N, C-alpha and C positions, 0 to 999 in steps of 0.2 A: 504493500500500500504506500509506504513512505517513498520507495523508489519511483513508483509511477507518478506520485504527486510532484516530486522534485523535478522529474523529467518534463512533466507538463508545465511547471512553473518556469523552467528554463526556456521552454519554447515560447511562452507568453512574453518573457523578458526580451527574448531575441527579436520578436515581432515589434515590441515597443521601441527597441533601439534602432529599428530600421527607419525611424523618423529622424528628427533633428534634435540635438542637444545644444541649446542656444543660450547665450548670455544676454545681457541687457542690450537692446538695440538702440541705435541712434535714430532720432526722429527725422522723418522725411515726408513732407506733405505733398510732394510732387506726384501727380498722377502717373502711373506706369504707362509705357507704350502699349498700344493694342496688341492682341495676340498676333503673332507673326512678325512683329517688330521688336519684341523683347528678346534680347540675346543674352547668352551666358556671360561672355567676357565683359560686356558693358554694364549689364543690369543685375545679373544674378551673383556673379563672383564676389562683388563687394559685400553683399548680404552674407554669403557663406564665410567670408574672411572675418567679418566682425562678430558673427554669432555662432558659427558652427565648427570651424576648423580647429579650435582648441581641443576639441574632443574627437572630431572626425578627421583624424590623421593617423599615420602608422604608429602603433604602440600605445594608442589611447583607448579609452573605454568603449567608444562606438565601434560597431561591427564593420563599418566600411569607411573609407576615406572620401572626402569631398574637396580635395585639393585642386583637382583639374577638371576640365570638361569631360575627359574620358572616365574619371571617377564618378561624376555626378549624373551623367546621362542615363545610365541604366536604372537609376533610382528616382527618375523624374516623377513618375506617377505616385510613388510612395511618399515623396516630399510633399506633393500637393495634398494627398490624403491626410498626412500628419498635421499640416498647418491649418487646414480647413476644419478638421474635426476637433482641434484643440488638444490632441494627444501629445503633441510636441509644440513648443518646449514644455517639459514637465514643471509645473508650478501649481501649488495646491492651496495657497493662502487665500482666504476670503478677502476680497478687496475692501470690504466694509471696515476692516480692522487693521490698523498699522500700515506703515510704509517701510519698504525694505530696499536696501541699496543693491542687493544681488538678484532682484527680480528678473526672471527669465521671460522676456517678452519681445515679440515682434510687433511692429506697428501695423495697422491695417493696410497701409500703403505697401509695406514690404511683403505682406501676405498676397496682396493683389499682384505684385510683380512676379512672385514665384508662380502663382496660378496662371498668369498671362503667358509666362515662358513655357509652361507645360502645355497649355491649350494651343499654343502657336507652333507646337512641334519640337520644343526644346532645342532650338537652333543655337549653334555655337557663336555665330557672329564673327567679328574681326578680332583676332588675337591682339592686335595693336591697341585695342580699347581696354585691355585688362589692366587693373591696378598692379603695382609692384607686389610681389609675394610677401606674405607676412613672415617674419623671421621668428621661429620658435626655438627654444632651447631643447635639443633632442633629449627626450626621456623625462622632462620635467615641465610642470606648469607654473612653478613658483620662480623660475629662473635657475641659474647655476648655483647649486648648493655650496655652502662653505664646508659642509661635512656630510658625508654619506655613511650611514650605519647599515650594515648588511647582516642578515642572519648568518651566524657562523656555520650552520648546517642546514641542508634542505630537508623539507618534509615530504614524504611520499604518501600521496593521497590514494586510497584504494578505489577501485572502480565502483564498488557498491558498499552499502552499509552506512551506519551512523558514525561520524567522526566526532569524538568528544572535543570540546574546546582545548586547544593546545596553548601552553604558556612557555615563554622563553625569557630568561634573564640575560640581558646583554650588558656586560660591564661598560659603564659610561665613559670612563677615562677623563672625566671632567675635573681638572685640577684647580679650577676657580669657578666662581659663580658665573653662569653664562646666560645671557639674555637672547631668546630666540624670537625673531620677528616673523618668520615663515617656516612652515614645515609641510612635508608631503610624504604620504605612504605610497610606495610603488610595488604592487604585488608582482611576484615573479611569474605567476600563472593565473590570470583573471578567471579562467574557466573553472577553477576549483576553489578560489578564494571568495568567500561570501563577505567577510569583513575582517578588518584588522584594527586593533586599538593599541596605541603606544602610550604607556604610562610612564611617569617619572617616579622612581622610587628614591626618596631622599635618604641620605646617610642615617643609619641608626634604625631604619624601619625594619620590622620583623615580618613584613609581608613577603611571602614566598621565600622565607628564610631557609627552607629545606631544599630549594631548587638549586641544582648545579648550574653555574653560568655556562651559557652556550648550548645547553641541552634542553630538549622538550620536556615539559613537566605538566602533570595533572594534579591539581590541588585536591586534597581530601574534601569530599562533600559531606556536609552535615546531614545525618539521617533525619528523616521526617519526624520520627518519634522524639528525637532529641530536642526539637524546636519547642515542644510543649512542656519540657521539664521546668520546674519552678526556678532553678538557677539561671536557665537561659532567658526566661521572661524577665527576671530581675535584672540581669545584665543588660538586656535591651532597654529596660526602663531607665537604668542609670545612664546609659549612653544617649537616651533621648532619640532613639532611631527605630522605633517600633514599625515604621513603614518601610524599612530597608531589609533586604535579605541579610541574615546575620553574617554570612560569610563575606558579605560585601559592605559591612557597616561603614558609615562615614568615618574616615580616619584609618580604617583597616588597610585600604589600598592607596596606591599612589595617585598623583594628580594626572588627569588626562592631558596628554600633550597634543596628539593628533590622531585622526582615525581615517579609515577607508571603508566605504560602503557604496553601493550603487547610488549615484547621484550626489554624493557628498563631496563638497569642494575642499581643496587643501586649505590649511591654515595660512592666512595672509593678513597680518596686522599692520597698522599704520602708526598710530600714536600710542601703542601699548606693546607689550611683549610678554612671552612666557619666561619664567625664571627656572633654570635648572641649577640647583645648588651644587657646589663642589662636592665630589664624592658620590653623586647620584648615579643610579643605574637606570637603564631603560628596560621595561618589561613589556613584552608583546603578548596580547591576547589574539589568537588566530582561530578563526572559524572557517573550516574547510567543508565543502559539500561534494560528496561523490556524485559524478554525473554519468556513470556508465563506462568511463575510460580512465585508466590509471593516470595520475598526473604528479608532477613534482613542482614544489614551490620554494623559492628563496626570496623572500620579501626584503626590500630596502626602504630606508627612511632618509630623506634629505632635509637638512637644516640650513637655514639662512640666519646668521646672527645679526642682532641689532648693532649699529655702528658704535653705539655707546650705551652704557647702562640706562635702562628705561626708568622714568619717574613713575610710570603706571604699570602695574602688573596685571596680566590677564589670567583669570582663574575659571575653570569649568566646574559648574555645580549641577546638582540634579534634585528634582522633586519626584520621588518615585514611591510606588506602593507595590509591595510584594506579597501582600496578605490576601489577595482576591481568590475567589473560586467561582469561575464562570460556569453557570449551570448548562446542562445539555440543551440544545435547541433554543437557546435564548438569543434573539436577534439584535438586542439593544442593551447589553449589560453595561452598567455605569460603574466606573472606578475613578476615585479621586485621590489626589496627593496634595500635600501642603508643606511648605517650609516657611520659617520666619527668619528674616535677615538679622544677623547680630551686629552688623556694621553698616554704615552708609557705603553704598557701592554704585557703580554706573553699569547698567545693563547694556550689553551690546548685541547679543544674538540668542536665538531660541531654536531648539530642535526636538520635535516629538519623536518618540520611539515606541513602536509596538511590533507585533509579528503578524501572521497570516490573518488573524481575526480582527485586527485593528480597523476601526470604522471611522472615527473622527477624534479630534484632539483640540483642546482649547487651553490657552494660557491666560490667566487673569492675575492682576496685581491688586492687592488691597492695602492702601496706605494706612499709616497709623491713625489718621483722622476718620477712617471708615470709607473714604472714597474708593470706588472700585472701577477698574479699567480693563477692558479686554485688549491684550497685547497681540494675540495671534489666534486665529481660528482656522483649522484645517478640516473642512466639512467632509472631504472625501480623501481619507488617508490612503496612501498606496505604499505598501511594504517594499515594492520594487524600487522605490526612489526615496532614499534616506536623505531628505533635504534639510539644510540648515537655513534659517531666515535671519539675515542681518538687519538690524534696525537702521533705517536711514539716518535717524538722529538718536544717538545713545541717550538713555534715560536714567537720570539720577534717582535712586531709590533710597530713602532715608532708613536708618536703623529702625527695626520694628515692622517694616513692610513685610507683608506676606505674599508669597507667590503660590497660587492655587492652579492645579491642573485637573482637567476633567476629560476623561476618555470614555468612548463607547466601543464595545466589542460585538461583532456579529458571529455568534457560534451556531448559526442556523444553516439549514441546507441551502438557503438562498445565497450564501457566500461561496462563490466558485473556488476560492482558495482554501476553504475549510477542510482540514484533513479528515475530521470525523465529528459531525454535529451531535452525535449521541454520547460524547465523552465530556465529563467535567474537565475544565482546563485551569491549571494553576501556573504560577511563575516557573519558568525554566529557561535554560540556555538555548535549547534547540528551537528552530523556527516553528515546529508544530506545537510547542508550548507557547507561553505568552510572557510578555513584559509590559510594564507601564512605566515609562521614564520620561520626564520632562527635563531634558538637558537645557541649561542656559549658562552663558558665560558673562562674567562681570569683570570690571577693572577696579583695582584698589590701589591706594597710594602706599600702603605699608608692605614692603617686600617680605617681611617675616611672617605675615599672616598665612594660615593654612586653610584649606577648604573646610575642614571640620570646624574651624573657629568662625566661619562666615555664616553658617546656617544651622538652624535647629529644626529637626523634623517634628511635625505636629500631627495630631489626628485630624483628618480632613473635616472641614466644617467649623474649625475653631476660629472664631472671629471676635476676640475680646478687645475692648478699647475703652479708655476713660475719656476719650475726646468727645466733645459735643458733636452730635450728628452721626455718631458711629452706628453702623448697621449691626443688627443682632446676628448671632451665630446661625449659620446655615448648615444643616445636616445634609450629608450626601443622600439624595433621594433617588427613587426609581423613575426612570424616564422610558416608559414603554418596555421595561424589563426589570432585571434585578438591580440591586444596589450594593455598593461596597463602602463601608464606613471605616 
């Protein structure tokens, strides 16, 4: 069952990728030439250069290149279908809420130009009209890295079966505090790599203490029955992290540096940077997926350093809930998570994360005075595209502000991705299990602060305030299905 499901999903993803993966388009209100007059070199190639070629070139995530006329001509009909149906570019934020600097969007005029070219026979035109080729750094989207970190050993992915999450500790070799402005994960074999997360393990951390550097490692999993023991519950209560899976409690693991997943863009900061303290190691979490053919992967990470120590530190945080149990055949099960900020921070981006049954996701912020604002709403979540949403204007959030996340899951037979609607679903690493994580990154002025010091996990629905006009507590309720509190 799992093998058939994964093969089917890979086919769906492949079809989706036959469209365009586009960045922010430049505005152009000039009407396109009529069909038959629109040509590739004069009209279409500039659009592809500005919006598509960063991914549609050799060695990148897209399945085909769109660098030349010979590349693009066979895909003309697919291009028209993708842009007219809205399948591409992939962008799922509800325009009613928030403005984002990395919005993937073509202007109506650009869409008309592409359609006109296809309807007119997809003619090449005169090559003399072509703009100068865009110069890319081979193998990287962030530019030439100052340092490349490679897995010391390759991982052999079997043709079939479930592959447990693999971890690897890579000695950092950082002899001094290092500020990182940009970072990118490059899978060695995209066909078998579902996602990679690179964590910073600071000196003195006991996380993965049993792992041998440079070797693949499987952490011990906590048994389900152990989670209900009184000492475990008391420990969670003391840590204030009852909404986190215990083995990943805030402070137990390192800080997220950069990740790779379908649709996720590399880390590229401007006025802030990530801090890697002297003596830190890099820990990789690797999720491999068998696809019917054996494969080998040796992932690399590229780092670009800030020119000088940053005055503002970027830290990735999360509001998550691991205590849910999605009932069988429930098409709209609600799960909430909530954290309270322990310091004043500046919010810069948001990224929802769920698995196959993820249906929608919403980020809300509740200020200390009770004012509530929706930051991001993703009404149609798509697991195939793990998108991050960068705020066009970073938002200052004072100490005591709460970030609430609300997600719905479709565990019914109406969900074509659902592995088995007759099963109860809990938190788990594999994609046929579920997760509910509202990732968000903030910037802080104190370089010594840790992620664990910045947030306190709270029971969803907790809205206490002594300020005038504060709203009462809202319990997580049922919206057409079950509820998780």
